[in-house]
VOMAR-298646 format. One record per residue (C-alpha): residue in one letter; x negated, y, z negated. Coordinates in steps of 0.05 Angstrom, whole numbers, plus 5000, padded with zeros to 4 digits. Example, Ala and Ser with C-alpha at 12.3 -4.5 7.8 and 13.67 -1.06 7.14 Angstrom:
BEGIN
A475449104844S472749794857
//
This chain:
BEGIN
M264778403162S267978213101V262277923058P262777752985T258378132943D260077772874V256077212894W248277412882E242377042913L235776992865D228276842883Y224476812820Y217276502846S210276732859R207077142911P200077162948L198377782896L193177652848D192578062781E187078392742N186077682712G186177312780K193277032765K198776962815R203677452806W211177362802E216877642826L224677612819L228577872878I236277952882S240278052928N248778082943G250677703002D250878323052G244378583024S247679222999F245479132926R237778962921W233978862854Q226678782845R221578682788F214478292780C213077792719A206277662691A204976942707S204576902620S212477172623V214976652668N220676372622S228176352619L228976862563W224877382612L230077192673K235377302628Q233477952604A231978192678L238077932697T241678372640D237179022667A240478812743I247278692724E246979452682Q244279662740A249579432790N255379722743D251480472749E251680392824G257980162828A256479382858A259678812841V256778442789P255377652805K260577152788R256476672816L249176582831R245176192881C237475972876W234475532937R229175312901N228574602866S222374772822M226175372785R233875022782T233474992706M229775592686V235975952731Q241075542702R239075642630A238176392646A244876402681E250076022630Q246976442574L250377032612G256576612638I254676572709E255976012752M248875792786V248875432851P242975022882S243875322955R240075493012R245875983034C241376563018Y240376873078A240377583056L235277483013I231377033052E231477573103W228478073050L223077603026L221077463098Q220378263115R216778283039E211077743057A209378063127Q209778813109V210178903038Y204978492996P199478573052E198579273029M198879112955E192679052914G191078362895H193878112961M191477432975S189077613047G186377073101P189076393114L192476103053A193575273054P200175193071P205574763027P204974023028N211673903081A216773583029L220372943047Q226173013079P232372693049V235572083093A241472343126L247372093084P254071903133L260072373111P265071993069E269571613114A275272013078I273272673103R271172543166G276572763202D279772523270S275072753319W269373343329G266873703384W261674203408A263575003416S260775673431L262176383418P258777033439A254777353374A259978023388S266477653374L263877523301A264178123280D271778103274A271477373231A273877653171D280577803204W281977133234P287476693204I281876263152D283375863092F275975723069S271076123098G263376313092L261376953130V255177233127P252277913152L250277853232P243177943249S241378443307C241778033363D245178093442G252878103431E252777663486A248477133456M251576473454V252576233375P253175423375G257775083331L261174453312R268574463306L271373853261F279273643274S284273243223S291173373240S293073093169R287173263118A284573903143L285174363087A281973783047L276873663085A274574493090G275774453009W270873963001L265874233058S266074883020G263474642963L257574302995E254974953009P252774803082V246675133107R244474953180L245474503237E239674093261V238373523312S233673013291G231172483338R239072223367Q242972413299L246673073292V245473253210L248573813169E243874153120A247374383055G245674562986M238974522963E235273982993D242273463022R242873233098W248172923116L248572493177V255372753227S254472273285D249371923330L248272283392K246872063470E240272223486E242872703535E248173073490A241873043434S237273423487S242173863509A243974083436A237474193413E236374643464A242675093448L240275143375A233675303391A236375843441A240476073386R234276183338K230576593396Q236877033419A241877053358G238176963297G239176343285L246576353276Q250875723281F257475593256L261475033230A269975033236V275574503207Q281274513250R287874173250S286774063331A283474373385E289274773408A290175023332N288375863334D287675853268F282375483215A282375093149G275175243151F269975693182W262675823163L257276273190L250275913187R243476113204D237675753219L232276073181P225375963168D224075403101V220375953056
//
């Protein structure tokens, strides 16, 4: 599957590690979209600023050049608290910063490090840690009337069929690496139809940075960007229950894969837009 590698994903944040002075250690992790290029550097708490980050990004770009990897045109960052600092550093290097949780490759890497790497390091904060406070979820806003489309419908695809998605006729696409999973596992998705505005709808959704679908009560919600939530539709009780079960099954059997498609009609064989989404744990 073809995944853009000139869009980098970045996390610059403290880790469950203490230095010799009892201060939390910070770390910069960078990954491209398919995980073929990764870059890591620790940072002392006293050095956390945009100047340090700019120099680290410069060093990462130099390494990417040395390895023949694509250098970044865009930089995705999903931590709201670090948004200003990351944007300041990126702008000085002429890189567009995109507030987005579509950092699937990086989040998987971070989860792996939290489970396998940090516990083996000196200064690891072992034992139960106080969980972060639960962030209040913003109220889901209705999709603007102009881009709601004519209708929508549920769909599902076997995971194995998505391996060829890069070859499908798609105008706006957002593909991601497929997780290791049973190829016969069913991936749930949502199809939006618009006979006259499919391309405009797809372009607008592309700018949203769609992240995942969720059923909240009896509402179908699209999470996007850094913390945006969009109300797609109200659901009947049975439909909400069935959809929630399908999404939960995908988390267990298909690595949380989901998809969002925009088409002119239910009979169309091409896509104005097609995005792979993943329901990964919040970190």
